[in-house]
Phi, psi and omega in degrees: 000148178289152182281189185289336181278176180286160173284123186263125184231160164270154174294137189268042182196174173249160177082195187257136182220142178270143184271134179229147177052052181280136174292350172292338180269314179204157174223123006289138187293330179253017175084004183205152171267355182297152176058026175065026186266015186308315183245021182296157180219150180240149178228136177234122180298144181223154165250113192070249171235012180267132180276341184223156182274345184228144170223122181214198184299331179291331179296334185259331191235338187224199175269168183223151175291142185289336185286357175273357181266136186302322186290332189297122179087359178289143180299140173248125189251153178293126182278356177195164176280143179177202183237136177282122181254343178199144173223153174220129179223171176103352176281135180288154172276119183279172175289158178274151182225082176280333186279148174300325180299322181281337183277332184298310179295330179291321179294326180297329181267008185294321178302319180295325176294321178298325180287340184275357171100185188301323181297319181289332181272298183278348186063211176288130188206162177237138173244124180251140171263128178249087188297330180292339182246358178065038187217165173236150180230140175249137167241120195234167180071036184283158182289136182301131175081005186262353184296135184249002183232166175219166182306135180099342181291144171263136182232153177253155177309130180088355179285138181289130179259326186189198173236154177293135179224201182220042181269157180076210183278079187217137179260344170200157185305130178194170178248126176255128182235132173214149177248147184206167189266005177205170188281337186260111183296343182283340178239347186283167173251135178294144180240145175298148178226161178212152183245135183262158167050067176220162174260141183228128171259114185300158180294337182275006176083012180289177182293155178293151177234147177268131186242123178281323179199128179180175176249115185291149182283161177304134177070003171291159173249128185236158181210129177294148178271000000 
């Protein structure tokens, strides 16, 4: 079992990413304790503070192709050394939905995706066991066909596991990270997490700060050192 402190991780990517659904803002971070998501956090790659290279009528009224988003196809890295205990691949990458008009019908069908299991929710994902911390970590919404590991593999911090995608319950390409006290998110309990050695640009536009260990705030932009 994990100790009283947070599960300590490295950021699972390179470059600059914006923080979404941060547990620094609220707990449970995703509005529920279900599926061990109590302290889960999301990251979306940005250029400056833009998540996509194009903005047109579809950004306001419809769905968008995922390849216009900076995060899509970016390497997803192991946030700690450990052992792969589960992988799931084969879920398609859906279209992106930045516009409120496109999100409404998607939200209506969210309950049905929950009933369809982990693949429908997390999409393509990897579950790592971190024996030194008595915890498991999920990295979710990975690009279809991009997984480079399989159950039983040992991985080192920074090793590429897959690519960022838009599979599962996702409205635009991003990386979802959560820590938990067991391998099965349907029965596990979510655990607090913290990220070491990164640079953070606050949401208010202030100068960047170097963080040795912490949980980035909502809408901050972070970059591993």
